[in-house]
Backbone and ligand atoms as CSV (ligand in chain L), in Angstrom:
chain,resi,resn,atom,element,x,y,z
A,1,UNK,N,N,9.412,-14.327,-25.864
A,1,UNK,CA,C,10.564,-15.241,-25.873
A,1,UNK,C,C,10.268,-16.391,-26.836
A,2,UNK,N,N,11.043,-16.520,-27.866
A,2,UNK,CA,C,10.739,-17.485,-28.903
A,2,UNK,C,C,10.899,-18.913,-28.415
A,3,UNK,N,N,11.701,-19.101,-27.366
A,3,UNK,CA,C,11.960,-20.464,-26.909
A,3,UNK,C,C,10.761,-21.068,-26.192
A,4,UNK,N,N,9.723,-20.248,-25.946
A,4,UNK,CA,C,8.570,-20.750,-25.198
A,4,UNK,C,C,7.934,-21.955,-25.880
A,5,UNK,N,N,7.894,-21.904,-27.211
A,5,UNK,CA,C,7.230,-22.973,-27.929
A,5,UNK,C,C,8.115,-24.203,-28.082
A,6,UNK,N,N,9.403,-24.046,-27.805
A,6,UNK,CA,C,10.310,-25.163,-27.991
A,6,UNK,C,C,10.276,-26.079,-26.783
A,7,UNK,N,N,10.102,-27.363,-27.050
A,7,UNK,CA,C,10.111,-28.339,-25.969
A,7,UNK,C,C,11.559,-28.640,-25.583
A,8,UNK,N,N,11.774,-28.813,-24.301
A,8,UNK,CA,C,13.095,-29.199,-23.828
A,8,UNK,C,C,13.063,-30.693,-23.513
A,9,UNK,N,N,13.938,-31.438,-24.144
A,9,UNK,CA,C,14.013,-32.878,-23.921
A,9,UNK,C,C,15.419,-33.212,-23.443
A,10,UNK,N,N,15.513,-33.834,-22.266
A,10,UNK,CA,C,16.811,-34.232,-21.728
A,10,UNK,C,C,16.728,-35.684,-21.276
A,11,UNK,N,N,17.858,-36.347,-21.277
A,11,UNK,CA,C,17.915,-37.705,-20.742
A,11,UNK,C,C,17.807,-37.646,-19.223
A,12,UNK,N,N,17.487,-38.777,-18.624
A,12,UNK,CA,C,17.390,-38.782,-17.159
A,12,UNK,C,C,18.733,-38.436,-16.525
A,13,UNK,N,N,19.830,-38.877,-17.127
A,13,UNK,CA,C,21.149,-38.538,-16.580
A,13,UNK,C,C,21.382,-37.034,-16.613
A,14,UNK,N,N,20.939,-36.403,-17.675
A,14,UNK,CA,C,21.081,-34.946,-17.769
A,14,UNK,C,C,20.219,-34.248,-16.725
A,15,UNK,N,N,18.991,-34.743,-16.531
A,15,UNK,CA,C,18.136,-34.136,-15.506
A,15,UNK,C,C,18.737,-34.330,-14.120
A,16,UNK,N,N,19.268,-35.514,-13.849
A,16,UNK,CA,C,19.849,-35.755,-12.524
A,16,UNK,C,C,21.041,-34.835,-12.264
A,17,UNK,N,N,21.782,-34.547,-13.314
A,17,UNK,CA,C,22.938,-33.657,-13.156
A,17,UNK,C,C,22.506,-32.217,-12.933
A,18,UNK,N,N,21.343,-31.861,-13.481
A,18,UNK,CA,C,20.910,-30.465,-13.440
A,18,UNK,C,C,20.075,-30.135,-12.202
A,19,UNK,N,N,19.450,-31.142,-11.603
A,19,UNK,CA,C,18.485,-30.904,-10.530
A,19,UNK,C,C,18.977,-31.461,-9.207
A,20,UNK,N,N,18.466,-30.895,-8.111
A,20,UNK,CA,C,18.700,-31.494,-6.799
A,20,UNK,C,C,17.892,-32.791,-6.725
A,21,UNK,N,N,18.240,-33.689,-5.788
A,21,UNK,CA,C,17.462,-34.931,-5.667
A,21,UNK,C,C,15.971,-34.674,-5.451
A,22,UNK,N,N,15.632,-33.682,-4.638
A,22,UNK,CA,C,14.208,-33.385,-4.390
A,22,UNK,C,C,13.544,-32.808,-5.643
A,23,UNK,N,N,14.234,-31.905,-6.329
A,23,UNK,CA,C,13.680,-31.376,-7.583
A,23,UNK,C,C,13.456,-32.512,-8.577
A,24,UNK,N,N,14.419,-33.430,-8.670
A,24,UNK,CA,C,14.292,-34.538,-9.614
A,24,UNK,C,C,13.130,-35.444,-9.235
A,25,UNK,N,N,12.988,-35.706,-7.952
A,25,UNK,CA,C,11.913,-36.591,-7.491
A,25,UNK,C,C,10.538,-35.997,-7.851
A,26,UNK,N,N,10.385,-34.688,-7.667
A,26,UNK,CA,C,9.102,-34.047,-7.967
A,26,UNK,C,C,8.911,-33.894,-9.470
A,27,UNK,N,N,9.877,-33.235,-10.126
A,27,UNK,CA,C,9.694,-32.860,-11.536
A,27,UNK,C,C,9.706,-34.070,-12.475
A,28,UNK,N,N,10.623,-34.994,-12.240
A,28,UNK,CA,C,10.811,-36.067,-13.217
A,28,UNK,C,C,10.174,-37.382,-12.790
A,29,UNK,N,N,9.877,-37.541,-11.481
A,29,UNK,CA,C,9.264,-38.789,-11.004
A,29,UNK,C,C,7.869,-38.545,-10.440
A,30,UNK,N,N,7.315,-37.365,-10.662
A,30,UNK,CA,C,5.973,-37.007,-10.221
A,30,UNK,C,C,5.811,-37.160,-8.716
A,31,UNK,N,N,6.843,-36.828,-7.991
A,31,UNK,CA,C,6.771,-36.895,-6.537
A,31,UNK,C,C,6.009,-35.711,-5.971
A,32,UNK,N,N,5.670,-35.813,-4.685
A,32,UNK,CA,C,4.994,-34.721,-3.985
A,32,UNK,C,C,5.754,-34.439,-2.697
A,33,UNK,N,N,6.116,-33.177,-2.513
A,33,UNK,CA,C,6.794,-32.834,-1.261
A,33,UNK,C,C,5.785,-32.884,-0.111
A,34,UNK,N,N,6.265,-33.144,1.085
A,34,UNK,CA,C,5.359,-33.183,2.227
A,34,UNK,C,C,4.757,-31.794,2.445
A,35,UNK,N,N,3.459,-31.720,2.809
A,35,UNK,CA,C,2.815,-30.412,2.985
A,35,UNK,C,C,3.514,-29.590,4.056
A,36,UNK,N,N,3.497,-28.298,3.859
A,36,UNK,CA,C,4.069,-27.322,4.793
A,36,UNK,C,C,5.583,-27.445,4.940
A,37,UNK,N,N,6.244,-28.114,4.005
A,37,UNK,CA,C,7.704,-28.219,4.066
A,37,UNK,C,C,8.383,-27.413,2.961
A,38,UNK,N,N,7.647,-27.017,1.941
A,38,UNK,CA,C,8.264,-26.351,0.797
A,38,UNK,C,C,8.699,-24.927,1.117
A,39,UNK,N,N,9.754,-24.491,0.449
A,39,UNK,CA,C,10.334,-23.172,0.728
A,39,UNK,C,C,9.439,-22.028,0.283
A,40,UNK,N,N,8.515,-22.266,-0.633
A,40,UNK,CA,C,7.755,-21.164,-1.218
A,40,UNK,C,C,6.291,-21.132,-0.792
A,41,UNK,N,N,5.884,-22.060,0.054
A,41,UNK,CA,C,4.472,-22.101,0.448
A,41,UNK,C,C,4.048,-20.793,1.099
A,42,UNK,N,N,4.889,-20.265,1.978
A,42,UNK,CA,C,4.539,-19.052,2.720
A,42,UNK,C,C,5.195,-17.805,2.127
A,43,UNK,N,N,5.706,-17.917,0.909
A,43,UNK,CA,C,6.339,-16.756,0.281
A,43,UNK,C,C,5.278,-15.752,-0.159
A,44,UNK,N,N,5.374,-14.516,0.317
A,44,UNK,CA,C,4.401,-13.478,-0.052
A,44,UNK,C,C,5.052,-12.334,-0.819
A,45,UNK,N,N,6.277,-12.526,-1.270
A,45,UNK,CA,C,6.956,-11.455,-1.986
A,45,UNK,C,C,6.409,-11.324,-3.408
A,46,UNK,N,N,6.592,-10.130,-3.958
A,46,UNK,CA,C,6.151,-9.860,-5.326
A,46,UNK,C,C,7.214,-10.337,-6.301
A,47,UNK,N,N,6.808,-11.150,-7.255
A,47,UNK,CA,C,7.769,-11.637,-8.226
A,47,UNK,C,C,7.193,-12.763,-9.063
A,48,UNK,N,N,8.110,-13.480,-9.697
A,48,UNK,CA,C,7.735,-14.497,-10.675
A,48,UNK,C,C,8.205,-15.875,-10.249
A,49,UNK,N,N,7.370,-16.858,-10.540
A,49,UNK,CA,C,7.681,-18.252,-10.244
A,49,UNK,C,C,7.998,-18.967,-11.551
A,50,UNK,N,N,9.207,-19.505,-11.614
A,50,UNK,CA,C,9.673,-20.184,-12.821
A,50,UNK,C,C,9.792,-21.686,-12.579
A,51,UNK,N,N,9.796,-22.438,-13.673
A,51,UNK,CA,C,10.033,-23.877,-13.592
A,51,UNK,C,C,11.461,-24.134,-13.125
A,52,UNK,N,N,11.604,-24.972,-12.093
A,52,UNK,CA,C,12.934,-25.291,-11.593
A,52,UNK,C,C,13.703,-26.175,-12.568
A,53,UNK,N,N,12.995,-26.777,-13.520
A,53,UNK,CA,C,13.664,-27.616,-14.498
A,53,UNK,C,C,14.213,-26.841,-15.678
A,54,UNK,N,N,13.407,-25.944,-16.232
A,54,UNK,CA,C,13.803,-25.300,-17.492
A,54,UNK,C,C,13.774,-23.783,-17.439
A,55,UNK,N,N,13.270,-23.193,-16.351
A,55,UNK,CA,C,13.266,-21.737,-16.233
A,55,UNK,C,C,12.070,-21.044,-16.831
A,56,UNK,N,N,11.143,-21.779,-17.421
A,56,UNK,CA,C,9.964,-21.150,-18.022
A,56,UNK,C,C,9.154,-20.408,-16.956
A,57,UNK,N,N,8.626,-19.250,-17.320
A,57,UNK,CA,C,7.759,-18.504,-16.410
A,57,UNK,C,C,6.430,-19.246,-16.281
A,58,UNK,N,N,6.061,-19.598,-15.054
A,58,UNK,CA,C,4.857,-20.400,-14.848
A,58,UNK,C,C,3.757,-19.667,-14.099
A,59,UNK,N,N,4.104,-18.952,-13.017
A,59,UNK,CA,C,3.093,-18.312,-12.189
A,59,UNK,C,C,3.599,-16.948,-11.734
A,60,UNK,N,N,2.633,-16.031,-11.490
A,60,UNK,CA,C,2.932,-14.691,-10.997
A,60,UNK,C,C,2.444,-14.576,-9.554
A,61,UNK,N,N,3.169,-13.762,-8.766
A,61,UNK,CA,C,2.808,-13.642,-7.351
A,61,UNK,C,C,1.395,-13.097,-7.168
A,62,UNK,N,N,0.897,-12.302,-8.119
A,62,UNK,CA,C,-0.444,-11.756,-7.992
A,62,UNK,C,C,-1.540,-12.798,-8.008
A,63,UNK,N,N,-1.230,-13.989,-8.505
A,63,UNK,CA,C,-2.225,-15.064,-8.559
A,63,UNK,C,C,-2.079,-16.042,-7.400
A,64,UNK,N,N,-1.107,-15.785,-6.506
A,64,UNK,CA,C,-0.872,-16.702,-5.381
A,64,UNK,C,C,-1.833,-16.362,-4.248
A,65,UNK,N,N,-2.319,-17.369,-3.573
A,65,UNK,CA,C,-3.199,-17.132,-2.432
A,65,UNK,C,C,-2.924,-18.162,-1.343
A,66,UNK,N,N,-3.356,-17.831,-0.144
A,66,UNK,CA,C,-3.141,-18.720,0.998
A,66,UNK,C,C,-4.280,-19.729,1.067
A,67,UNK,N,N,-4.027,-20.912,0.550
A,67,UNK,CA,C,-5.074,-21.940,0.525
A,67,UNK,C,C,-5.125,-22.717,1.825
A,68,UNK,N,N,-4.027,-22.703,2.573
A,68,UNK,CA,C,-3.965,-23.509,3.787
A,68,UNK,C,C,-3.691,-24.972,3.537
A,69,UNK,N,N,-3.445,-25.340,2.271
A,69,UNK,CA,C,-3.292,-26.760,1.949
A,69,UNK,C,C,-1.867,-27.246,2.156
A,70,UNK,N,N,-0.919,-26.311,2.329
A,70,UNK,CA,C,0.449,-26.738,2.606
A,70,UNK,C,C,1.384,-26.689,1.427
A,71,UNK,N,N,0.848,-26.298,0.266
A,71,UNK,CA,C,1.684,-26.125,-0.924
A,71,UNK,C,C,1.393,-24.754,-1.543
A,72,UNK,N,N,2.346,-24.185,-2.275
A,72,UNK,CA,C,2.060,-22.940,-2.984
A,72,UNK,C,C,0.822,-23.114,-3.869
A,73,UNK,N,N,-0.083,-22.131,-3.785
A,73,UNK,CA,C,-1.360,-22.248,-4.502
A,73,UNK,C,C,-1.607,-20.988,-5.324
A,74,UNK,N,N,-2.025,-21.209,-6.559
A,74,UNK,CA,C,-2.233,-20.107,-7.502
A,74,UNK,C,C,-3.611,-20.240,-8.141
A,75,UNK,N,N,-4.210,-19.089,-8.463
A,75,UNK,CA,C,-5.528,-19.093,-9.097
A,75,UNK,C,C,-5.446,-19.381,-10.588
A,76,UNK,N,N,-4.286,-19.092,-11.189
A,76,UNK,CA,C,-4.136,-19.328,-12.628
A,76,UNK,C,C,-2.657,-19.251,-12.970
A,77,UNK,N,N,-2.259,-19.846,-14.096
A,77,UNK,CA,C,-0.868,-19.742,-14.528
A,77,UNK,C,C,-0.576,-18.383,-15.149
A,78,UNK,N,N,0.708,-18.080,-15.318
A,78,UNK,CA,C,1.112,-16.805,-15.911
A,78,UNK,C,C,0.529,-16.655,-17.312
A,79,UNK,N,N,0.559,-17.734,-18.065
A,79,UNK,CA,C,-0.088,-17.796,-19.375
A,79,UNK,C,C,-0.668,-19.197,-19.495
A,80,UNK,N,N,-1.819,-19.301,-20.153
A,80,UNK,CA,C,-2.439,-20.622,-20.249
A,80,UNK,C,C,-1.536,-21.615,-20.966
A,81,UNK,N,N,-0.696,-21.114,-21.887
A,81,UNK,CA,C,0.181,-22.019,-22.639
A,81,UNK,C,C,1.386,-22.469,-21.820
A,82,UNK,N,N,1.592,-21.880,-20.643
A,82,UNK,CA,C,2.792,-22.208,-19.870
A,82,UNK,C,C,2.715,-23.592,-19.246
A,83,UNK,N,N,1.492,-24.056,-18.991
A,83,UNK,CA,C,1.335,-25.354,-18.346
A,83,UNK,C,C,0.423,-26.241,-19.192
A,84,UNK,N,N,0.529,-27.539,-18.969
A,84,UNK,CA,C,-0.369,-28.503,-19.596
A,84,UNK,C,C,-1.052,-29.293,-18.499
A,85,UNK,N,N,-2.272,-29.721,-18.783
A,85,UNK,CA,C,-3.060,-30.436,-17.776
A,85,UNK,C,C,-3.417,-31.817,-18.307
A,86,UNK,N,N,-3.318,-32.810,-17.427
A,86,UNK,CA,C,-3.518,-34.198,-17.819
A,86,UNK,C,C,-4.331,-34.914,-16.747
A,87,UNK,N,N,-5.244,-35.778,-17.185
A,87,UNK,CA,C,-5.967,-36.582,-16.206
A,87,UNK,C,C,-5.010,-37.543,-15.513
A,88,UNK,N,N,-5.120,-37.641,-14.194
A,88,UNK,CA,C,-4.237,-38.487,-13.385
A,88,UNK,C,C,-5.120,-39.376,-12.510
A,89,UNK,N,N,-5.105,-40.680,-12.778
A,89,UNK,CA,C,-5.934,-41.612,-12.004
A,89,UNK,C,C,-5.100,-42.418,-11.009
A,90,UNK,N,N,-3.920,-41.921,-10.664
A,90,UNK,CA,C,-3.085,-42.651,-9.697
A,90,UNK,C,C,-3.653,-42.550,-8.291
A,91,UNK,N,N,-3.262,-43.481,-7.442
A,91,UNK,CA,C,-3.643,-43.505,-6.026
A,91,UNK,C,C,-5.157,-43.554,-5.827
A,92,UNK,N,N,-5.897,-44.132,-6.802
A,92,UNK,CA,C,-7.326,-44.313,-6.646
A,92,UNK,C,C,-8.128,-43.027,-6.675
A,93,UNK,N,N,-7.508,-41.968,-7.177
A,93,UNK,CA,C,-8.211,-40.689,-7.264
A,93,UNK,C,C,-8.261,-40.260,-8.716
A,94,UNK,N,N,-9.190,-39.364,-9.018
A,94,UNK,CA,C,-9.174,-38.732,-10.328
A,94,UNK,C,C,-8.785,-37.280,-10.119
A,95,UNK,N,N,-7.569,-36.966,-10.536
A,95,UNK,CA,C,-7.078,-35.599,-10.375
A,95,UNK,C,C,-6.574,-35.085,-11.721
A,96,UNK,N,N,-6.334,-33.781,-11.781
A,96,UNK,CA,C,-5.767,-33.185,-12.980
A,96,UNK,C,C,-4.331,-32.780,-12.665
A,97,UNK,N,N,-3.400,-33.495,-13.299
A,97,UNK,CA,C,-1.984,-33.184,-13.126
A,97,UNK,C,C,-1.616,-31.946,-13.941
A,98,UNK,N,N,-0.709,-31.127,-13.400
A,98,UNK,CA,C,-0.211,-29.945,-14.099
A,98,UNK,C,C,1.278,-30.155,-14.373
A,99,UNK,N,N,1.661,-29.972,-15.640
A,99,UNK,CA,C,3.060,-30.098,-16.012
A,99,UNK,C,C,3.540,-28.828,-16.707
A,100,UNK,N,N,4.845,-28.624,-16.708
A,100,UNK,CA,C,5.454,-27.529,-17.447
A,100,UNK,C,C,5.346,-27.822,-18.934
A,101,UNK,N,N,4.787,-26.868,-19.697
A,101,UNK,CA,C,4.588,-27.108,-21.124
A,101,UNK,C,C,5.913,-27.220,-21.865
A,102,UNK,N,N,6.967,-26.615,-21.314
A,102,UNK,CA,C,8.230,-26.611,-22.051
A,102,UNK,C,C,9.055,-27.870,-21.806
A,103,UNK,N,N,9.171,-28.287,-20.551
A,103,UNK,CA,C,10.067,-29.421,-20.271
A,103,UNK,C,C,9.316,-30.667,-19.819
A,104,UNK,N,N,8.001,-30.569,-19.652
A,104,UNK,CA,C,7.225,-31.736,-19.247
A,104,UNK,C,C,7.333,-32.064,-17.774
A,105,UNK,N,N,8.024,-31.237,-17.009
A,105,UNK,CA,C,8.206,-31.516,-15.589
A,105,UNK,C,C,6.883,-31.502,-14.831
A,106,UNK,N,N,6.747,-32.441,-13.893
A,106,UNK,CA,C,5.554,-32.483,-13.036
A,106,UNK,C,C,5.607,-31.317,-12.054
A,107,UNK,N,N,4.501,-30.558,-11.987
A,107,UNK,CA,C,4.438,-29.410,-11.081
A,107,UNK,C,C,3.536,-29.678,-9.885
A,108,UNK,N,N,2.398,-30.286,-10.124
A,108,UNK,CA,C,1.425,-30.541,-9.066
A,108,UNK,C,C,0.094,-30.882,-9.696
A,109,UNK,N,N,-0.999,-30.419,-9.063
A,109,UNK,CA,C,-2.339,-30.702,-9.575
A,109,UNK,C,C,-3.176,-29.430,-9.499
A,110,UNK,N,N,-4.261,-29.399,-10.275
A,110,UNK,CA,C,-5.205,-28.275,-10.197
A,110,UNK,C,C,-6.548,-28.818,-9.727
A,111,UNK,N,N,-7.139,-28.108,-8.751
A,111,UNK,CA,C,-8.394,-28.533,-8.142
A,111,UNK,C,C,-9.447,-27.430,-8.314
A,112,UNK,N,N,-10.733,-27.821,-8.392
A,112,UNK,CA,C,-11.801,-26.835,-8.640
A,112,UNK,C,C,-12.330,-26.206,-7.355
A,113,UNK,N,N,-11.440,-25.915,-6.413
A,113,UNK,CA,C,-11.895,-25.359,-5.133
A,113,UNK,C,C,-11.147,-24.066,-4.786
A,114,UNK,N,N,-10.707,-23.342,-5.808
A,114,UNK,CA,C,-10.015,-22.082,-5.580
A,114,UNK,C,C,-10.979,-20.920,-5.449
A,115,UNK,N,N,-10.436,-19.750,-5.135
A,115,UNK,CA,C,-11.277,-18.562,-4.947
A,115,UNK,C,C,-11.691,-17.949,-6.288
A,116,UNK,N,N,-12.695,-17.077,-6.276
A,116,UNK,CA,C,-13.034,-16.332,-7.482
A,116,UNK,C,C,-11.837,-15.475,-7.906
A,117,UNK,N,N,-11.683,-15.104,-9.147
A,117,UNK,CA,C,-12.650,-15.360,-10.229
A,117,UNK,C,C,-12.476,-16.694,-10.941
A,118,UNK,N,N,-11.363,-17.380,-10.757
A,118,UNK,CA,C,-11.173,-18.602,-11.552
A,118,UNK,C,C,-11.804,-19.817,-10.903
A,119,UNK,N,N,-11.904,-19.817,-9.572
A,119,UNK,CA,C,-12.398,-20.998,-8.879
A,119,UNK,C,C,-11.427,-22.161,-8.911
A,120,UNK,N,N,-10.191,-21.875,-9.304
A,120,UNK,CA,C,-9.198,-22.942,-9.438
A,120,UNK,C,C,-8.088,-22.787,-8.402
A,121,UNK,N,N,-7.534,-23.908,-8.010
A,121,UNK,CA,C,-6.374,-23.928,-7.117
A,121,UNK,C,C,-5.286,-24.772,-7.770
A,122,UNK,N,N,-4.298,-24.084,-8.331
A,122,UNK,CA,C,-3.121,-24.776,-8.841
A,122,UNK,C,C,-2.219,-25.043,-7.645
A,123,UNK,N,N,-2.179,-26.301,-7.241
A,123,UNK,CA,C,-1.477,-26.735,-6.029
A,123,UNK,C,C,-0.120,-27.271,-6.478
A,124,UNK,N,N,0.930,-26.473,-6.250
A,124,UNK,CA,C,2.207,-26.694,-6.928
A,124,UNK,C,C,3.318,-26.944,-5.906
A,125,UNK,N,N,4.133,-27.935,-6.160
A,125,UNK,CA,C,5.261,-28.216,-5.271
A,125,UNK,C,C,6.284,-27.084,-5.312
A,126,UNK,N,N,6.744,-26.665,-4.128
A,126,UNK,CA,C,7.820,-25.671,-4.081
A,126,UNK,C,C,9.049,-26.146,-4.831
A,127,UNK,N,N,9.315,-27.434,-4.739
A,127,UNK,CA,C,10.527,-27.979,-5.358
A,127,UNK,C,C,10.501,-27.881,-6.874
A,128,UNK,N,N,9.322,-27.689,-7.439
A,128,UNK,CA,C,9.209,-27.564,-8.897
A,128,UNK,C,C,9.402,-26.134,-9.366
A,129,UNK,N,N,9.548,-25.209,-8.403
A,129,UNK,CA,C,9.582,-23.783,-8.729
A,129,UNK,C,C,10.865,-23.121,-8.259
A,130,UNK,N,N,11.249,-22.069,-8.960
A,130,UNK,CA,C,12.220,-21.109,-8.434
A,130,UNK,C,C,11.533,-19.752,-8.454
A,131,UNK,N,N,11.845,-18.928,-7.462
A,131,UNK,CA,C,11.193,-17.627,-7.336
A,131,UNK,C,C,12.185,-16.521,-7.642
A,132,UNK,N,N,11.757,-15.564,-8.443
A,132,UNK,CA,C,12.563,-14.373,-8.737
A,132,UNK,C,C,11.819,-13.145,-8.253
A,133,UNK,N,N,12.397,-12.470,-7.266
A,133,UNK,CA,C,11.771,-11.272,-6.726
A,133,UNK,C,C,11.731,-10.185,-7.781
A,134,UNK,N,N,10.599,-9.478,-7.831
A,134,UNK,CA,C,10.480,-8.376,-8.784
A,134,UNK,C,C,11.368,-7.225,-8.342
A,135,UNK,N,N,12.149,-6.715,-9.269
A,135,UNK,CA,C,13.033,-5.600,-8.962
A,135,UNK,C,C,12.226,-4.314,-8.895
A,136,UNK,N,N,12.503,-3.524,-7.879
A,136,UNK,CA,C,11.735,-2.288,-7.678
A,136,UNK,C,C,12.050,-1.277,-8.771
L,1,FE,FE,FE,9.943,-26.637,-17.260
């Protein structure tokens, strides 16, 4: 898909019109949904997880695992170029923020406590994702 490399830039008014209040709070204001409240945390279906802001493919169900942390957790992104990682020193912590490479939307954080083989846990807000079930 050639549009993968193209950045999507919208005004805040455009984002507010396109997103639900919760999606906007997470994606555009770096909010975090309360643990165990997201619609996709316990989703075990086979399919693809896309950015709720721009539709970019971000994660595959094969990389999802039950971390017990209360948010959808993945061992790796669908493609390394799909997400960007940034140091985040907010709230007195040093964390690595994960954003959508295409639209810049805040997705969550990545932690070094995931299972093999990557050892990573991409801890992602359900509100930042839409799920598309794989067609049989
Ligand atoms: Fe996006």
